[in-house]
Residue, then its C-alpha position, 0 to 999 in steps of 0.5 A: m500499499r502507498h501512503t498517498s496523502g498520509r506523511s506520518l506513514i502510520r495511518n494504514d498501520l493504525a487502521l489495520l491494527l484497530g481492525s484486528g483488535v478485539v473490539f472489532s473481532g466480532g464483525l471483521k473475521w480477519t484483518p491484513s497485517g503489514q510491514h513497512l518497506e523503504v524503496w531504494l533505486n540505485g542507491n537513492y531513496v524513493i518511498v515507504f510501502l506498506l507490504t500487507e498480506d493480500i486477501r484471499i481464501a486461506a486458513a491463517r487469512l480469510n478462513i472459508k470454504e474454497m470451492g472447486p470449479s466442478a460443474t458436477v458438484n453443487h459448490v455454489d453457496g460459498g466461499y465468495i470474495v468481491e470488491v467493489d471497484s468503480r473501474l471494473d478492473c476484472y475479467k469480462g470475456d465471452d465465457v465468463d463475466l465477473q463484473l456486476v453493476l447495481p442498480h444504483g451504480q455500484a460496480i463490484c467485481i467477483d474476485t474469488p473464484d477467479e475466471g479461471a475457476i469460476t463456473p457459470a452456477q457460481v457466477a449467477y448465484s454470486k451476482s444474484y445474492i449481491a443484488r438481492t441483498a442490495k434491493d432488500l437493504r435499499d427497497a425495504g430496509r431488510i437486513e436478513r442477508p448481510n451480517a449487520a455486526s461486520y457492517a456496523d464494525w466496518c462502518l465505525i472503522q471508516e468513519l474514524f478514519g474519515s476514508n475516501d474510498a469507502v463511499f462503495v467507490s474502490s477498496d471495499w471488500m465483501w465476502k460469503d462463506t457457504e450455507a454449511a458454515a459453522n458460524p451462522a453469520d458467516r453464511l451471510l454477506n460480510i463487509g471486509p476485510i478492511w483495506d487501503f487507507d491511503a487517503p485517510l482522515a479526510m485528507s483528500s476531501p473534508t466532506a469524507i467525514g460523516w459519509c456513512r451516517d449520510v450516504g449509508 
């Protein structure tokens, strides 16, 4: 991660540290950790980056079911990882389309499974689940499909840091585990892990403060 606006170089660290703490352990299943690296080129100092764990399904990371690509097996209900990405920087081809744009304009990419592993049934299931969840929230205020605890914890952290990226434009992740998951909350659509606080504390725009309660 690049510290775009944070000259102290600690705001990404602080956000990830807070997200991994016990206070938010009920809503955020896993938060990446990171290590600062100084980048030098030909003996000249260039920049400091925060090298972080990537977001993927693994026992020591986001520990949810990893579905197989076999069309003969009923692997459709999870696990999925998706990213809100206004650039729609994900695969779209004649064989499979990992892009989803909701009626209110939110652009979403299916990240896991990727285009080499996902089946048509998994694409259809994940897109339908996300679209129905958004419709329930927008049209009827129903919260049966999302994990409300994850959204509450995620929103509190975003509000605290005034993150410009959190208005469902980019760097916002969601996931869902299988319906057979041991934890019932994991079977719902969860938001997180938190990611990329490179424009924190409303440094890019003072209007970022209050977005979570005002935009919702």
